[in-house]
C-alpha positions in Angstrom: -14.0 -10.2 39.5 -12.2 -13.3 37.9 -15.5 -13.9 35.6 -15.2 -10.0 34.7 -11.5 -10.4 33.6 -12.1 -13.2 31.5 -15.0 -11.7 30.0 -13.1 -8.3 29.1 -10.1 -10.4 27.8 -13.1 -12.6 25.7 -14.0 -9.2 24.0 -10.7 -7.8 23.5 -10.1 -11.0 21.7 -13.1 -11.0 19.5 -12.6 -7.4 18.4 -9.0 -8.3 18.0 -9.9 -11.4 15.5 -12.7 -8.8 13.7 -10.0 -6.4 12.9 -8.0 -9.0 10.9 -11.1 -9.9 8.8 -11.2 -12.9 6.8 -8.0 -15.2 6.4 -5.6 -14.4 3.7 -6.3 -17.5 1.5 -9.8 -17.3 1.7 -9.6 -13.8 0.5 -7.7 -15.1 -2.3 -10.3 -17.6 -3.3 -13.4 -14.8 -3.4 -10.6 -12.4 -5.3 -7.8 -14.1 -6.8 -6.7 -10.8 -8.5 -5.0 -9.8 -4.9 -2.4 -12.0 -6.1 -1.1 -9.6 -8.0 0.3 -7.8 -4.7 1.6 -4.4 -4.7 0.2 -4.0 -8.9 -3.4 -4.5 -7.2 -5.4 -1.9 -8.5 -7.0 0.0 -4.9 -10.4 -1.3 -4.5 -12.8 0.8 -2.0 -15.0 -2.3 -0.3 -18.2 -1.5 1.7 -16.9 -1.1 5.3 -19.4 -0.5 7.7 -17.1 1.7 10.6 -17.5 1.3 14.2 -19.4 4.3 15.9 -17.5 6.7 18.1 -17.6 6.5 21.8 -20.5 8.9 22.9 -20.1 12.5 22.5 -16.9 12.1 20.5 -16.4 13.7 16.9 -13.8 13.7 14.4 -11.9 16.8 13.8 -8.6 16.2 12.1 -7.2 13.4 9.7 -3.5 12.8 8.8 -2.7 10.3 5.8 -0.4 8.6 4.0 -1.1 7.1 0.6 0.8 5.8 -2.5 0.1 7.1 -6.1 -2.4 5.5 -7.9 -2.1 3.2 -10.8 0.3 3.7 -13.1 2.5 2.3 -16.0 5.2 -0.2 -15.2 8.1 1.7 -13.5 10.8 0.8 -15.7 10.8 0.4 -19.6 13.0 -2.4 -19.0 10.3 -4.5 -18.9 8.6 -3.3 -22.0 12.0 -3.3 -23.9 12.9 -6.9 -23.5 9.3 -7.8 -24.3 9.8 -6.3 -27.7 12.9 -7.7 -28.2 11.7 -11.2 -27.0 8.5 -11.2 -28.8 9.6 -9.6 -31.9 12.5 -12.1 -32.5 10.0 -15.0 -31.7 7.8 -13.7 -34.6 10.6 -13.2 -37.0 11.8 -16.8 -36.5 8.2 -18.2 -36.3 8.4 -19.5 -33.1 5.3 -17.7 -31.5 2.3 -19.9 -30.6 -1.0 -18.9 -31.9 -1.9 -17.2 -28.9 1.5 -15.7 -28.8 0.9 -14.3 -32.1 -2.2 -12.8 -31.1 -0.2 -11.3 -28.1 2.5 -9.9 -30.2 0.1 -8.1 -32.5 -1.7 -6.7 -29.5 1.5 -5.7 -27.8 3.0 -4.1 -30.7 -0.3 -2.2 -31.5 0.3 -0.8 -27.8 3.9 -0.6 -28.0 4.2 3.1 -28.3 1.7 4.0 -25.6 3.2 1.8 -23.0 6.8 3.3 -24.0 5.7 6.8 -23.6 3.8 6.1 -20.8 6.6 4.3 -18.5 5.7 5.1 -14.7 3.3 7.3 -15.3 -0.1 7.7 -13.6 -3.4 6.5 -15.6 -6.7 7.4 -15.7 -7.8 4.8 -13.3 -4.8 6.4 -11.1 -6.6 9.5 -10.8 -10.1 8.3 -10.4 -8.5 6.6 -7.5 -7.7 9.2 -5.7 -10.6 11.0 -6.4 -12.7 8.4 -4.9 -10.5 8.1 -2.1 -11.0 11.7 -1.3 -14.8 11.8 -1.7 -15.1 8.9 0.5 -12.6 10.3 3.3 -15.4 13.5 2.8 -18.7 11.7 3.4 -17.3 9.4 6.2 -16.0 12.3 8.1 -18.2 15.2 7.2 -17.7 16.5 10.9 -13.7 17.4 9.9 -14.4 19.2 6.4 -18.2 20.4 6.4 -16.8 24.5 7.9 -14.2 24.3 5.6 -10.6 24.8 6.8 -6.7 24.5 5.9 -5.4 21.0 4.5 -2.0 20.5 3.6 -0.6 18.5 1.0 2.7 17.2 0.4 3.9 14.8 -1.9 7.2 13.0 -3.3 9.1 14.9 -6.5 8.0 12.0 -8.8 5.2 13.1 -11.1 2.7 10.2 -10.6 2.6 11.2 -7.0 2.2 14.7 -7.5 -0.6 14.0 -9.8 -2.3 11.8 -7.6 -2.3 14.5 -4.8 -3.5 16.9 -7.3 -6.6 14.4 -8.3 -7.3 13.8 -4.0 -7.0 17.7 -3.2 -9.3 18.9 -6.3 -11.9 16.4 -5.4 -12.2 17.6 -1.9 -12.3 21.0 -2.8 -15.1 19.7 -5.4 -16.7 18.1 -2.1 -16.5 21.8 -0.5 -15.0 25.0 -1.9 -14.4 26.3 1.5 -11.6 24.1 1.9 -7.9 25.8 1.3 -5.4 23.3 0.2 -1.7 23.9 0.4 0.1 21.4 -1.7 3.6 21.0 -1.8 6.4 18.5 -3.6 9.5 19.9 -2.6 12.8 18.8 -1.0 11.8 20.9 2.0 9.2 18.5 3.0 10.7 15.0 1.5 11.3 13.7 5.1 7.9 13.8 5.8 7.1 11.8 2.8 10.1 10.2 1.3 13.0 10.3 3.6 15.2 8.1 1.7 15.0 10.1 -1.2 18.8 11.0 -2.2 17.5 14.7 -3.0 16.5 14.7 0.7 18.6 17.6 2.3 18.4 16.0 5.8 20.6 12.6 6.1 19.8 9.8 8.1 21.5 6.7 9.2 19.5 3.7 10.4 19.4 0.0 10.1 18.0 -2.4 7.5 17.2 -5.5 9.2 15.9 -9.2 8.0 12.8 -10.9 9.0 12.9 -13.9 11.4 11.7 -15.9 9.1 14.4 -15.8 6.4 16.4 -18.4 8.2 13.8 -21.0 7.7 12.7 -20.1 4.5 13.8 -23.4 2.9 11.1 -25.0 5.0 8.3 -23.3 3.1 7.6 -26.0 0.1 5.4 -25.0 -3.0 5.2 -25.6 -6.5 6.9 -22.2 -8.0 6.5 -23.2 -11.9 4.3 -20.8 -13.5 7.1 -18.6 -15.2 8.6 -21.7 -16.7 5.2 -23.2 -17.4 3.8 -19.9 -19.2 6.7 -19.4 -21.7 5.8 -22.7 -23.8 2.1 -20.7 -24.5 4.0 -18.0 -26.0 7.1 -19.5 -27.5 7.1 -22.8 -29.5 11.0 -22.3 -28.7 13.4 -19.9 -27.1 16.2 -20.8 -29.0 17.9 -17.3 -30.2 15.8 -15.5 -27.9 17.0 -12.6 -25.8 17.1 -14.0 -22.2 16.4 -17.3 -20.3 13.5 -19.1 -19.8 13.0 -17.5 -16.2 13.7 -13.9 -17.0 10.9 -14.4 -20.1 8.5 -15.7 -17.7 9.1 -12.9 -15.1 8.5 -11.0 -18.1 5.2 -12.2 -19.0 3.9 -12.3 -15.6 5.0 -8.6 -14.5 3.1 -7.4 -17.5 0.1 -9.4 -17.0 -0.3 -7.9 -13.4 -0.1 -4.2 -14.7 -2.6 -4.9 -17.7 -5.8 -3.6 -15.2 -4.0 -0.4 -14.5 -3.3 0.5 -18.2 -6.6 -0.2 -19.5 -5.5 -3.8 -21.4 -6.8 -6.1 -19.7 -7.1 -9.3 -22.2 -4.0 -8.0 -24.3 -2.7 -11.6 -23.0 -5.8 -13.6 -23.7 -5.6 -17.0 -21.7 -1.9 -17.3 -21.5 -1.9 -16.6 -17.9 -5.2 -16.5 -15.2 -5.6 -14.7 -11.7 -5.9 -18.3 -10.3 -2.4 -19.3 -11.4 -1.1 -16.3 -9.9 -2.8 -17.1 -6.2 -1.6 -20.8 -6.2 2.0 -19.2 -6.3 1.1 -15.9 -3.8 2.2 -17.2 -0.5 5.8 -17.6 -2.0 5.6 -14.0 -3.5 4.6 -12.6 -0.1 7.4 -13.8 1.5 9.7 -11.8 -0.4 7.3 -8.8 -0.2 7.5 -9.1 3.4 11.3 -9.1 3.2 11.1 -6.2 1.0 8.7 -4.1 3.5 10.4 -5.4 6.7 13.9 -4.3 6.1 13.7 -0.4 5.4 11.2 -0.1 8.2 13.4 2.1 10.6 14.3 4.5 7.2 10.3 5.5 7.8 10.7 6.9 11.2 11.0 10.7 10.0 7.1 9.7 8.4 6.0 8.6 11.9 7.6 11.6 13.4 6.0 13.6 11.0 2.9 11.9 12.0 3.2 12.8 15.7 4.4 16.3 15.5 1.9 17.6 12.9 -1.0 16.2 15.1 0.4 17.5 18.2 0.6 21.3 16.6 -3.4 20.5 15.8 -4.3 19.2 19.3 -2.2 21.8 21.1 -3.5 24.7 19.4 -0.5 25.7 17.2 -2.0 24.8 14.2 -5.4 25.3 12.7 -5.6 22.2 10.0 -8.3 19.7 9.7 -6.0 17.4 7.6 -2.3 16.7 6.6 -2.2 14.5 3.6 0.7 12.6 2.2 1.5 11.2 -1.2 4.6 8.8 -1.9 5.4 4.9 -2.9 5.1 1.4 -1.7 8.5 1.8 -1.0 7.6 4.0 1.9 4.1 2.9 2.9 4.8 -0.9 2.8 7.6 -0.5 5.7 5.8 2.2 7.4 2.9 -0.6 7.9 5.4 -2.7 9.4 7.1 0.0 11.7 3.5 0.8 12.9 2.6 -2.7 13.7 -0.4 -2.0 11.9 -2.9 -5.5 11.6 0.6 -7.1 13.4 2.8 -6.6 10.4 5.5 -6.1 13.0 5.3 -9.5 14.6 8.1 -11.0 12.6 7.6 -14.7 12.5 9.9 -17.4 12.6 7.4 -19.6 10.5 7.2 -18.8 7.2 3.6 -20.2 6.7 2.7 -17.7 9.6 4.1 -14.7 7.5 0.4 -14.9 5.3 -1.2 -14.0 8.6 0.4 -10.9 9.7 1.1 -9.2 6.4 -0.8 -9.5 2.6 1.2 -7.7 -0.1 -1.9 -6.6 -1.8 -2.3 -4.0 1.3 0.4 -2.1 -0.2 -1.4 -1.8 -3.5 -1.9 1.0 -5.8 -3.3 4.0 -3.8 -3.0 2.1 -0.6 -3.5 4.4 2.1 -3.3 4.9 5.9 -5.5 7.1 7.8 -5.3 8.3 11.5 -8.5 10.0 12.4 -8.4 12.0 15.4 -11.7 12.6 17.9 -12.5 14.9 20.5 -15.0 14.5 23.5 -17.5 16.8 24.7 -15.7 17.9 27.8 -12.1 19.7 27.7 -10.6 16.9 30.0 -11.9 14.0 27.7 -8.6 12.4 26.2 -8.3 12.7 22.6 -9.1 9.3 20.5 -7.8 8.5 17.2 -8.5 5.2 15.2 -6.4 3.6 11.9 -7.6 2.7 8.6 -5.9 0.8 6.2 -7.3 1.1 3.0 -10.3 2.1 4.4 -10.9 -0.8 7.0 -10.2 -0.2 10.8 -6.7 -1.7 11.7 -5.4 -2.3 15.1 -2.0 -1.2 16.3 0.5 -2.5 19.0 -1.1 -0.1 21.3 -2.7 -1.3 24.5 -6.6 0.0 24.4 -9.9 -1.0 26.0 -11.9 0.5 23.1 -10.5 -1.0 19.8 -10.9 0.4 17.2 -10.0 3.6 19.3 -6.8 4.2 21.0 -5.8 7.4 23.1 -3.7 9.7 21.4 -1.5 10.1 24.4 -0.8 6.0 24.1 -0.3 6.5 20.7 2.4 9.4 20.8 3.9 7.7 24.3 4.3 4.2 22.4 5.5 5.6 18.8 7.9 8.0 20.3 9.7 5.2 22.2 9.8 3.0 18.8 11.1 5.8 17.1 13.8 5.9 19.9 15.0 2.4 20.2 16.3 1.5 16.7 18.1 -2.1 16.9 21.0 -2.3 15.3 21.4 -4.2 11.6 21.5 -7.6 11.4 
């Protein structure tokens, strides 16, 4: 008996390790662009999914996605860079490479100023790809057509992301009927913190434990200082201090692939340089998504209620789709403990092993895929996909990546009910 238990434990350990995949630092070595963090454009890597248990087929999908790639979220970045580069150009304080960058930036300035916060062509295509991949992976859900309900935040880039996804889904099968809604009535299920949400909540914000030990984290965080001399021969008389100027350069660089302007900055920055400082950046990202996790309880409750309605027969939907922001899906990932994101380590060096900020990239998404067995007595199962890959949950199971719906519902209902006080 002990031998059987040991073997079972070992199998579960291996499956969990497989869920976590390659270490974060090894992923950066193979793809340093992941250091862009939440500015990383979504990539659908080829992934082999685990076959469902014998006799089980998918019948319903519940999902949340961030909007796709966009221009920078505020015009402050573009306005400040305009002033900084123009002042340096007029004072002859740009390096040769800085002058080349200045000319390219000026040529694109009107476009950037007009496009602030708006979805780009790449962002549209990302959601088209997500829809087609979902359809092709789970044809049993969609092949007969059926009703789909899609809700979005009130922000244009989210509405257009929803439109791109839904149009592509109907292209796959015209028998699919989709009701799209961007409304204050549905904000609780997609952006509960929106000030226009008529339902008001008071959830605590919390701090991750590593923050008490953050000074133990050592590293070289001088990139912003080092990049400035590559553009400016002097910053005297230039608006903003060196750190602000350097931050603007880094922030712009990370957005260029999303707005079809790669190469604008030449060799001023490299992905490898960003990757060297990624772990420290990731610490800030974890604090940012950890703090408001409980504010996402209404979204998790929306997942539970809508799935319950489908399973009980109250709803005939084949999918529920949500389109929102990184400020929601990031904290939701922590609240749900996807791939251990809720572990809250004390050691700052452990944070990278439980959360990587590129998982909250442009068009990032969570999918819960539900399965029924042949017999009415068979328990409903589900699995969680994070950005198209099978992900672990803190819900007990012996059949990873599949979880019993009843266990999932009970676990997360309890989590929503037991909210700690603010720290």
